[in-house]
C-alpha positions as a Markdown table, in Angstrom:
| # | Residue | x | y | z |
|---|---|---|---|---|
| 1 | Unk | -63.7 | -6.2 | -88.6 |
| 2 | Unk | -61.7 | -3.4 | -89.1 |
| 3 | Unk | -58.2 | -3.1 | -87.7 |
| 4 | Unk | -57.8 | 0.5 | -86.5 |
| 5 | Unk | -55.1 | 2.6 | -85.0 |
| 6 | Unk | -55.7 | 5.1 | -81.9 |
| 7 | Unk | -54.9 | 9.0 | -82.5 |
| 8 | Unk | -54.3 | 11.3 | -79.5 |
| 9 | Unk | -56.4 | 13.9 | -80.8 |
| 10 | Unk | -59.6 | 12.0 | -80.6 |
| 11 | Unk | -61.9 | 11.6 | -77.8 |
| 12 | Unk | -62.6 | 8.4 | -78.7 |
| 13 | Unk | -60.5 | 5.9 | -80.8 |
| 14 | Unk | -61.5 | 4.3 | -83.7 |
| 15 | Unk | -60.6 | 0.8 | -82.1 |
| 16 | Unk | -63.2 | 1.5 | -79.4 |
| 17 | Unk | -65.9 | 2.7 | -81.7 |
| 18 | Unk | -65.7 | -0.7 | -83.9 |
| 19 | Unk | -66.0 | -2.6 | -80.6 |
| 20 | Unk | -69.0 | -0.7 | -79.6 |
| 21 | Unk | -70.6 | -0.2 | -82.9 |
| 22 | Unk | -70.8 | -4.0 | -83.3 |
| 23 | Unk | -73.8 | -3.9 | -81.3 |
| 24 | Unk | -75.5 | -1.5 | -83.6 |
| 25 | Unk | -74.8 | -3.6 | -86.8 |
| 26 | Unk | -77.7 | -5.8 | -85.9 |
| 27 | Unk | -80.2 | -3.4 | -85.5 |
| 28 | Unk | -79.2 | -1.6 | -88.6 |
| 29 | Unk | -80.0 | -3.8 | -91.0 |
| 30 | Unk | -84.2 | -3.0 | -90.5 |
| 31 | Unk | -83.5 | 0.6 | -91.7 |
| 32 | Unk | -84.9 | 2.2 | -88.6 |
| 33 | Unk | -82.6 | 5.0 | -87.1 |
| 34 | Unk | -80.3 | 3.8 | -84.2 |
| 35 | Unk | -80.2 | 6.0 | -81.2 |
| 36 | Unk | -76.7 | 7.5 | -80.4 |
| 37 | Unk | -73.7 | 5.1 | -81.2 |
| 38 | Unk | -70.0 | 6.1 | -81.2 |
| 39 | Unk | -68.3 | 7.8 | -83.7 |
| 40 | Unk | -65.7 | 6.3 | -86.5 |
| 41 | Unk | -63.1 | 8.6 | -85.1 |
| 42 | Unk | -64.1 | 12.0 | -86.2 |
| 43 | Unk | -60.5 | 12.8 | -86.0 |
| 44 | Unk | -59.3 | 10.1 | -88.4 |
| 45 | Unk | -57.7 | 9.8 | -91.9 |
| 46 | Unk | -57.4 | 13.0 | -94.1 |
| 47 | Unk | -59.7 | 12.6 | -97.1 |
| 48 | Unk | -58.1 | 15.4 | -98.8 |
| 49 | Unk | -61.5 | 16.0 | -99.9 |
| 50 | Unk | -61.1 | 14.3 | -103.2 |
| 51 | Unk | -64.2 | 12.7 | -104.7 |
| 52 | Unk | -66.2 | 13.9 | -101.7 |
| 53 | Unk | -68.2 | 16.7 | -102.9 |
| 54 | Unk | -70.4 | 14.9 | -105.1 |
| 55 | Unk | -71.2 | 12.0 | -102.8 |
| 56 | Unk | -71.0 | 9.5 | -105.2 |
| 57 | Unk | -69.4 | 6.0 | -105.4 |
| 58 | Unk | -67.0 | 4.6 | -107.7 |
| 59 | Unk | -69.2 | 1.9 | -109.1 |
| 60 | Unk | -68.8 | 1.2 | -113.1 |
| 61 | Unk | -72.5 | 0.4 | -113.0 |
| 62 | Unk | -75.5 | 3.0 | -112.6 |
| 63 | Unk | -77.0 | 3.0 | -109.2 |
| 64 | Unk | -80.4 | 4.7 | -109.9 |
| 65 | Unk | -81.0 | 4.9 | -105.8 |
| 66 | Unk | -78.5 | 7.5 | -105.8 |
| 67 | Unk | -80.8 | 10.6 | -106.7 |
| 68 | Unk | -81.5 | 13.3 | -104.3 |
| 69 | Unk | -85.0 | 12.9 | -102.8 |
| 70 | Unk | -84.7 | 15.6 | -100.1 |
| 71 | Unk | -81.9 | 18.5 | -100.8 |
| 72 | Unk | -83.1 | 20.8 | -103.5 |
| 73 | Unk | -79.7 | 22.4 | -103.2 |
| 74 | Unk | -76.8 | 20.5 | -104.4 |
| 75 | Unk | -74.3 | 22.9 | -101.8 |
| 76 | Unk | -76.1 | 21.7 | -99.0 |
| 77 | Unk | -75.7 | 17.7 | -100.2 |
| 78 | Unk | -72.3 | 18.3 | -100.8 |
| 79 | Unk | -71.5 | 19.7 | -96.9 |
| 80 | Unk | -73.3 | 16.8 | -95.8 |
| 81 | Unk | -71.2 | 14.5 | -97.8 |
| 82 | Unk | -68.1 | 16.3 | -96.5 |
| 83 | Unk | -69.3 | 16.0 | -92.9 |
| 84 | Unk | -70.0 | 12.5 | -93.0 |
| 85 | Unk | -66.9 | 11.4 | -94.6 |
| 86 | Unk | -65.0 | 13.1 | -91.8 |
| 87 | Unk | -67.1 | 10.9 | -89.2 |
| 88 | Unk | -66.7 | 7.6 | -91.3 |
| 89 | Unk | -63.4 | 8.3 | -93.1 |
| 90 | Unk | -62.3 | 6.1 | -96.0 |
| 91 | Unk | -58.7 | 4.6 | -94.9 |
| 92 | Unk | -56.8 | 1.2 | -95.7 |
| 93 | Unk | -59.6 | -1.0 | -94.0 |
| 94 | Unk | -62.6 | -0.1 | -96.2 |
| 95 | Unk | -64.4 | 2.6 | -97.8 |
| 96 | Unk | -66.0 | 5.8 | -96.1 |
| 97 | Unk | -69.3 | 7.3 | -96.0 |
| 98 | Unk | -69.4 | 8.6 | -99.4 |
| 99 | Unk | -68.3 | 5.6 | -101.3 |
| 100 | Unk | -70.7 | 3.8 | -98.9 |
| 101 | Unk | -73.4 | 6.0 | -100.1 |
| 102 | Unk | -74.5 | 7.2 | -96.5 |
| 103 | Unk | -75.1 | 11.0 | -97.8 |
| 104 | Unk | -77.8 | 9.4 | -99.9 |
| 105 | Unk | -79.2 | 7.2 | -96.9 |
| 106 | Unk | -79.3 | 10.5 | -95.2 |
| 107 | Unk | -81.3 | 12.3 | -97.7 |
| 108 | Unk | -83.8 | 9.7 | -98.7 |
| 109 | Unk | -84.4 | 9.1 | -94.8 |
| 110 | Unk | -85.2 | 13.0 | -94.4 |
| 111 | Unk | -87.6 | 12.9 | -97.3 |
| 112 | Unk | -89.6 | 10.3 | -95.2 |
| 113 | Unk | -91.1 | 9.8 | -92.0 |
| 114 | Unk | -88.1 | 9.7 | -90.1 |
| 115 | Unk | -87.5 | 13.2 | -91.4 |
| 116 | Unk | -90.8 | 14.4 | -90.1 |
| 117 | Unk | -91.1 | 12.5 | -87.2 |
| 118 | Unk | -94.4 | 11.0 | -88.2 |
| 119 | Unk | -94.3 | 8.4 | -85.2 |
| 120 | Unk | -93.3 | 11.0 | -82.5 |
| 121 | Unk | -95.3 | 13.4 | -80.4 |
| 122 | Unk | -94.1 | 16.9 | -81.6 |
| 123 | Unk | -96.8 | 19.1 | -79.7 |
| 124 | Unk | -95.9 | 21.7 | -77.0 |
| 125 | Unk | -95.4 | 22.6 | -74.5 |
| 126 | Unk | -91.8 | 22.8 | -74.7 |
| 127 | Unk | -89.6 | 23.3 | -72.2 |
| 128 | Unk | -85.8 | 23.8 | -71.8 |
| 129 | Unk | -84.0 | 20.4 | -71.3 |
| 130 | Unk | -80.4 | 19.0 | -71.5 |
| 131 | Unk | -78.7 | 17.0 | -74.0 |
| 132 | Unk | -78.8 | 14.3 | -71.7 |
| 133 | Unk | -82.6 | 13.6 | -72.0 |
| 134 | Unk | -82.8 | 12.9 | -75.8 |
| 135 | Unk | -84.8 | 14.7 | -78.5 |
| 136 | Unk | -85.8 | 17.6 | -77.5 |
| 137 | Unk | -86.8 | 20.3 | -79.7 |
| 138 | Unk | -89.8 | 21.3 | -81.6 |
| 139 | Unk | -87.7 | 21.2 | -84.9 |
| 140 | Unk | -88.7 | 18.0 | -87.0 |
| 141 | Unk | -85.4 | 16.0 | -88.3 |
| 142 | Unk | -85.3 | 17.4 | -91.7 |
| 143 | Unk | -85.6 | 20.9 | -90.1 |
| 144 | Unk | -82.7 | 20.2 | -87.6 |
| 145 | Unk | -80.5 | 18.9 | -90.7 |
| 146 | Unk | -81.3 | 22.0 | -92.7 |
| 147 | Unk | -80.4 | 24.4 | -89.6 |
| 148 | Unk | -77.3 | 22.1 | -89.0 |
| 149 | Unk | -75.7 | 22.3 | -92.2 |
| 150 | Unk | -76.5 | 25.9 | -92.9 |
| 151 | Unk | -74.6 | 26.8 | -89.3 |
| 152 | Unk | -71.8 | 24.2 | -90.6 |
| 153 | Unk | -71.1 | 26.3 | -94.0 |
| 154 | Unk | -71.5 | 29.6 | -91.8 |
| 155 | Unk | -69.0 | 28.9 | -89.1 |
| 156 | Unk | -66.6 | 27.5 | -91.9 |
| 157 | Unk | -66.7 | 31.0 | -93.5 |
| 158 | Unk | -66.6 | 33.0 | -90.5 |
| 159 | Unk | -63.3 | 30.9 | -89.1 |
| 160 | Unk | -61.6 | 30.2 | -92.3 |
| 161 | Unk | -63.2 | 32.4 | -94.8 |
| 162 | Unk | -63.9 | 29.5 | -97.1 |
| 163 | Unk | -66.6 | 26.7 | -98.0 |
| 164 | Unk | -66.6 | 23.9 | -95.6 |
| 165 | Unk | -66.3 | 21.4 | -98.6 |
| 166 | Unk | -63.0 | 23.5 | -99.3 |
| 167 | Unk | -61.4 | 22.9 | -96.4 |
| 168 | Unk | -58.7 | 20.7 | -95.4 |
| 169 | Unk | -59.7 | 17.3 | -92.9 |
| 170 | Unk | -58.4 | 18.8 | -90.0 |
| 171 | Unk | -60.2 | 22.1 | -90.6 |
| 172 | Unk | -63.1 | 20.3 | -91.1 |
| 173 | Unk | -62.8 | 18.4 | -87.9 |
| 174 | Unk | -62.6 | 21.8 | -85.8 |
| 175 | Unk | -65.6 | 22.9 | -87.2 |
| 176 | Unk | -67.6 | 19.7 | -86.4 |
| 177 | Unk | -65.8 | 19.8 | -82.9 |
| 178 | Unk | -67.2 | 23.0 | -82.3 |
| 179 | Unk | -70.9 | 21.3 | -82.7 |
| 180 | Unk | -70.1 | 18.3 | -80.7 |
| 181 | Unk | -68.7 | 20.3 | -77.9 |
| 182 | Unk | -71.8 | 23.0 | -78.1 |
| 183 | Unk | -70.1 | 25.8 | -79.0 |
| 184 | Unk | -72.2 | 26.9 | -82.0 |
| 185 | Unk | -75.2 | 29.1 | -81.7 |
| 186 | Unk | -78.3 | 27.6 | -83.5 |
| 187 | Unk | -82.1 | 28.6 | -83.5 |
| 188 | Unk | -84.6 | 26.0 | -82.1 |
| 189 | Unk | -82.0 | 23.1 | -81.6 |
| 190 | Unk | -78.7 | 22.9 | -79.5 |
| 191 | Unk | -75.8 | 22.1 | -81.5 |
| 192 | Unk | -75.1 | 18.9 | -79.8 |
| 193 | Unk | -78.4 | 17.6 | -80.7 |
| 194 | Unk | -77.7 | 18.1 | -84.4 |
| 195 | Unk | -74.1 | 16.6 | -84.3 |
| 196 | Unk | -75.5 | 13.6 | -82.6 |
| 197 | Unk | -78.1 | 13.2 | -85.3 |
| 198 | Unk | -75.5 | 13.5 | -87.7 |
| 199 | Unk | -73.3 | 11.1 | -86.4 |
| 200 | Unk | -76.0 | 8.8 | -85.5 |
| 201 | Unk | -77.4 | 8.8 | -89.2 |
| 202 | Unk | -73.9 | 8.3 | -90.7 |
| 203 | Unk | -73.3 | 5.4 | -88.7 |
| 204 | Unk | -76.8 | 3.8 | -89.6 |
| 205 | Unk | -76.1 | 4.7 | -93.6 |
| 206 | Unk | -72.9 | 2.6 | -93.3 |
| 207 | Unk | -74.1 | -0.3 | -91.6 |
| 208 | Unk | -78.1 | -0.4 | -92.7 |
| 209 | Unk | -79.4 | -3.0 | -95.3 |
| 210 | Unk | -78.5 | -1.6 | -99.1 |
| 211 | Unk | -82.2 | -1.4 | -99.9 |
| 212 | Unk | -82.2 | 1.8 | -97.8 |
| 213 | Unk | -79.3 | 3.7 | -99.8 |
| 214 | Unk | -76.1 | 2.9 | -97.7 |
| 215 | Unk | -74.0 | 0.2 | -97.3 |
| 216 | Unk | -72.8 | 0.2 | -101.0 |
| 217 | Unk | -72.3 | -3.3 | -102.0 |
| 218 | Unk | -72.6 | -4.4 | -98.4 |
| 219 | Unk | -68.9 | -3.2 | -98.1 |
| 220 | Unk | -69.9 | -2.0 | -94.3 |
| 221 | Unk | -71.1 | -5.3 | -93.5 |
| 222 | Unk | -68.0 | -7.0 | -94.9 |
| 223 | Unk | -65.8 | -4.8 | -93.0 |
| 224 | Unk | -67.1 | -6.2 | -89.6 |
| 225 | Unk | -67.6 | -9.4 | -91.4 |
| 226 | Unk | -71.6 | -9.2 | -90.7 |
| 227 | Unk | -73.5 | -11.4 | -92.5 |
| 228 | Unk | -76.2 | -9.6 | -93.4 |
| 229 | Unk | -79.9 | -11.1 | -93.6 |
| 230 | Unk | -80.1 | -14.6 | -93.5 |
| 231 | Unk | -83.4 | -16.0 | -92.4 |
| 232 | Unk | -82.2 | -19.1 | -90.2 |
| 233 | Unk | -79.0 | -20.2 | -88.8 |
| 234 | Unk | -80.4 | -23.7 | -88.2 |
| 235 | Unk | -78.2 | -25.8 | -89.9 |
| 236 | Unk | -75.0 | -24.0 | -88.4 |
| 237 | Unk | -76.4 | -23.3 | -84.8 |
| 238 | Unk | -74.9 | -26.6 | -83.4 |
| 239 | Unk | -71.5 | -26.5 | -85.3 |
| 240 | Unk | -68.7 | -25.7 | -82.8 |
| 241 | Unk | -66.0 | -24.0 | -85.4 |
| 242 | Unk | -66.8 | -20.4 | -86.4 |
| 243 | Unk | -68.6 | -20.1 | -89.9 |
| 244 | Unk | -67.7 | -17.3 | -92.4 |
| 245 | Unk | -70.6 | -16.5 | -94.3 |
| 246 | Unk | -70.9 | -14.1 | -97.5 |
| 247 | Unk | -73.1 | -11.3 | -96.5 |
| 248 | Unk | -76.9 | -11.5 | -98.1 |
| 249 | Unk | -79.1 | -8.4 | -98.4 |
| 250 | Unk | -82.7 | -8.4 | -98.3 |
| 251 | Unk | -82.9 | -8.6 | -102.2 |
| 252 | Unk | -81.4 | -11.8 | -102.2 |
| 253 | Unk | -84.6 | -13.1 | -100.8 |
| 254 | Unk | -86.9 | -12.5 | -103.8 |
| 255 | Unk | -87.7 | -15.2 | -106.0 |
| 256 | Unk | -86.3 | -15.0 | -109.3 |
């Protein structure tokens, strides 16, 4: 479990996030996207923007899963990487979104059925709705991310006259806060809807099974002492003392 500190500028402390996101960890291992969950300190530690642009991890061995399936422009992927790192920043407690592979997780999901809304009714009529009524847009999720990422860059240049990936962490927070507060004009979708999708996708990528491209080396689970995918606890369920188990991914169940 990450021990975290509160910061007054945040609407929600990291300590409260960790408490709430614990309920989501179990659902994340299946790879399906969760509903809106709480952010891991949008206004957390300054990542100094070092090593964030490539969205790569520091593994010595090559991870062939870390390749782009959806994004065709590296600049868009770099913006996504920087944004996810501000939502789930690296600190003394563990890696952030980039080292966990979250940007690649989102990229892969957008290239599949999640990004295309394959399992959802996406035909009209479409009526104006509030942000409290869930997903209310004719745009598919991959289109929402396209529109949102372009808007992040536009707002960054309008406000600071520079690219989002080159901003200081606190400046990036200011841009993202505008989306969370609904202060940005987007076509076809509200900025709040985009921000909530970005935030929930970031958390999902941090805690999903590594099979899906995030939670690199199961470090997301390790931070929460979550055991991962065990087929059964029948040998431990009657024991009174707490049992700490090493995390196990789906890959571990393949017969060798």
